[in-house]
C-alpha positions in Angstrom: 95.0 89.9 122.1 93.6 91.2 118.8 95.3 94.0 117.4 94.7 96.3 114.3 97.0 97.4 111.8 96.8 99.0 108.3 98.7 98.3 104.9 100.6 100.8 103.3 98.9 100.0 99.9 95.6 101.4 101.7 97.1 104.7 100.7 98.5 103.9 97.4 97.5 106.8 95.6 99.0 109.1 98.2 102.1 107.2 97.9 101.9 107.5 94.0 101.3 111.4 94.1 104.2 111.9 96.3 101.8 113.2 99.3 102.8 110.4 101.5 105.9 108.2 102.4 106.6 105.6 104.9 107.3 108.0 107.7 104.1 110.0 107.2 101.9 106.8 106.6 103.3 105.7 110.3 102.3 109.1 111.6 98.9 108.7 110.2 98.7 105.1 111.5 99.5 106.6 115.0 96.9 109.3 114.5 94.3 106.5 114.0 95.3 104.8 117.2 96.4 101.7 115.3 98.6 99.0 117.1 100.8 98.3 114.1 101.9 98.9 110.3 101.7 96.4 107.7 104.3 97.4 105.1 104.7 96.5 101.5 108.4 96.5 100.5 107.7 98.9 97.5 106.5 101.6 99.8 110.0 101.7 101.3 112.3 104.3 99.9 114.8 101.5 99.7 116.0 98.5 101.5 119.3 100.0 102.7 120.2 99.8 106.4 120.3 103.6 106.9 116.8 103.7 105.5 115.4 100.8 107.5 117.3 102.0 110.7 115.2 105.2 110.2 111.9 103.2 109.7 112.6 101.2 112.7 113.0 104.1 114.9 110.1 105.8 113.6 107.9 102.8 114.5 109.5 102.6 118.0 108.9 106.6 118.5 105.1 106.0 117.7 104.8 102.9 119.6 103.6 101.0 116.4 104.6 97.1 115.8 105.5 96.3 112.3 103.0 93.5 111.8 103.9 92.1 108.5 106.1 92.7 105.7 104.8 92.0 102.2 106.4 91.3 98.8 104.5 90.6 95.7 105.7 87.2 93.8 104.4 85.3 90.9 105.4 81.7 90.8 102.8 80.1 88.7 103.2 81.7 85.3 106.7 80.9 84.1 109.5 78.7 85.1 112.0 81.2 83.7 110.8 83.9 85.9 111.2 81.8 89.4 115.1 82.8 89.9 114.3 86.6 89.8 111.1 86.1 92.1 113.3 84.1 94.6 115.7 87.1 94.6 112.7 89.3 95.7 111.9 86.9 98.5 115.6 87.0 99.7 115.6 90.7 99.9 112.2 90.9 101.5 113.4 88.3 104.2 116.6 90.4 105.0 114.4 93.5 105.1 111.7 92.1 107.3 114.2 90.6 109.6 115.9 94.1 110.0 112.6 95.8 110.8 111.4 93.1 113.0 108.4 92.0 111.3 107.0 88.6 112.4 106.1 87.1 109.1 106.8 87.7 105.5 103.8 87.5 103.1 104.2 86.1 99.7 101.9 85.2 96.6 102.0 82.0 94.5 100.1 83.8 91.6 98.1 82.3 88.6 98.6 79.3 86.1 99.3 80.8 82.6 96.3 78.9 81.2 93.6 76.6 82.8 95.1 73.5 81.1 98.5 74.1 82.8 97.2 74.8 86.3 98.7 71.4 87.8 102.1 72.4 86.3 101.8 75.9 87.8 100.8 74.2 91.2 103.7 71.9 91.2 105.9 75.0 90.3 104.5 76.9 93.1 105.0 74.2 95.6 108.7 74.0 94.8 109.0 77.9 95.1 107.2 78.3 98.2 109.2 75.5 99.8 112.4 77.3 98.8 111.1 80.5 100.2 110.3 78.8 103.4 113.8 77.2 103.5 115.3 80.6 103.0 113.2 82.3 105.6 114.0 79.6 108.1 117.7 80.2 107.8 117.1 83.8 108.7 114.3 83.1 111.3 111.5 84.6 109.2 108.3 82.6 108.6 106.9 82.9 105.2 103.1 82.9 104.7 101.1 82.3 101.4 98.2 84.9 101.0 95.1 83.7 99.0 94.8 86.2 96.1 92.8 84.7 93.5 94.7 82.6 90.8 96.0 79.2 92.3 94.5 80.4 95.7 91.0 81.1 95.1 89.5 78.7 97.7 90.4 77.6 101.1 90.7 74.2 99.7 93.3 75.5 97.2 95.3 77.0 100.3 95.1 73.8 102.3 96.4 71.9 99.3 99.5 74.4 99.1 100.2 73.9 102.9 100.1 70.0 102.6 102.3 70.0 99.6 104.8 72.4 100.6 105.3 70.8 104.1 107.6 72.9 105.7 107.7 73.8 109.5 108.5 77.5 108.3 105.6 77.7 105.8 102.1 79.0 107.1 99.2 80.8 105.6 97.8 84.2 105.5 94.2 84.9 105.4 92.8 87.6 103.0 88.9 88.3 103.5 88.7 89.6 100.1 90.0 87.1 97.7 88.0 83.9 98.3 85.4 82.6 95.6 81.8 83.3 96.2 82.0 87.0 97.5 80.1 89.6 95.5 81.7 92.9 94.8 84.8 94.1 93.0 88.3 92.3 93.1 88.7 88.7 94.2 88.1 85.5 92.3 84.6 84.9 90.6 84.1 81.1 90.1 80.6 80.2 88.8 78.4 78.4 90.8 80.0 79.6 94.1 78.2 81.5 96.6 78.7 83.3 100.0 78.4 79.9 101.7 81.6 78.8 99.9 83.4 82.2 100.7 82.7 81.8 104.4 83.6 78.0 104.5 87.0 79.1 102.8 87.5 81.4 105.7 86.7 78.8 108.2 89.4 76.2 106.4 92.1 78.7 106.7 91.3 80.5 110.0 92.8 77.8 112.4 96.1 78.2 110.4 96.6 81.6 109.6 99.2 83.9 111.3 97.9 87.1 110.1 94.4 88.4 108.7 93.9 91.1 106.0 90.7 92.7 106.3 89.6 94.2 102.8 87.3 97.2 102.4 85.9 98.1 99.0 82.6 100.1 99.6 82.4 101.3 103.4 79.3 103.2 104.2 79.2 106.4 106.5 80.1 104.4 109.4 82.9 102.2 107.7 80.7 99.2 107.6 81.7 97.1 104.5 79.0 96.4 102.0 80.4 93.0 100.6 81.8 91.4 103.8 79.9 90.6 107.0 82.7 91.4 109.5 80.9 90.5 112.7 80.5 87.0 111.2 84.3 86.9 110.2 85.1 87.8 113.8 82.9 85.0 115.1 84.8 82.6 113.0 88.2 84.1 114.3 87.2 84.0 117.9 86.1 80.5 117.2 89.6 79.3 116.6 91.1 81.7 119.3 92.8 83.7 116.7 95.3 86.0 118.7 97.0 88.3 116.1 96.9 91.1 113.9 93.9 92.3 111.7 95.3 94.4 109.0 92.9 96.8 107.2 93.3 97.1 103.2 91.3 99.7 101.5 90.7 99.0 97.9 88.0 101.4 97.2 87.6 104.3 94.9 87.0 107.1 97.7 89.9 109.3 98.9 91.8 106.9 101.3 92.2 109.9 103.7 88.5 109.9 104.4 87.7 106.1 103.9 90.4 104.6 105.9 89.9 106.1 109.3 86.1 105.1 109.0 87.2 101.6 108.4 89.5 101.9 111.3 86.7 102.9 113.7 84.2 100.3 112.3 86.9 97.7 112.7 87.5 98.7 116.4 83.8 98.6 117.1 83.6 95.0 115.5 86.6 93.7 117.5 85.1 95.0 120.8 81.9 92.9 119.9 
């Protein structure tokens, strides 16, 4: 059964201004009749057990699943930074396991320069495999999300999947960060088009454990200008995807006005 959640970063301006915390975010998600909450670790007050217990209880009280836990990692740019990045993964694994998140989202990052792309790829493979091993010890699958840089195409993602070669490692599909899409954010590779963009989605869709649905410029009905979500849904249905769709709003409009429209629109698309 397809389910719908929302990422905390969709309300990042509210969090930064102190107008929202993890608890009021969950209240808002319940008000929008969402099925789950997609949490970035930075939006928790801390990762101590007392706070995490409160977060778990709030989710139960609202009937919300914790659909995913995200941590921002950068494995590609510097070998010296890897130990600290792995420590972030360890903390996130412990946090996700306590909260009951089914999967941990990580990034691999970018190469420091184009001529060091292969070196960065190999460094990323080793760090991702280590992350998967740590997750396996705890029981937490680790998913690589495409997010430009070393993961700008579906081919890039499949190459990492093959090279990491660990049963606890999987992929997370981000509809906003494949080359060929017009609009803000995401990788821009000369010569790519929407055909390349949708082909990348088709490559990753059969493997993904979670789908992030990005919104940049939703119209009055919530329809996204730069992504054909009925087409994306047809791809997902074609591979019998049966998980969460996590809304991520990255536009310039007030989130409190835009996100509810995106939720209503995605519900309509999910209904077909």
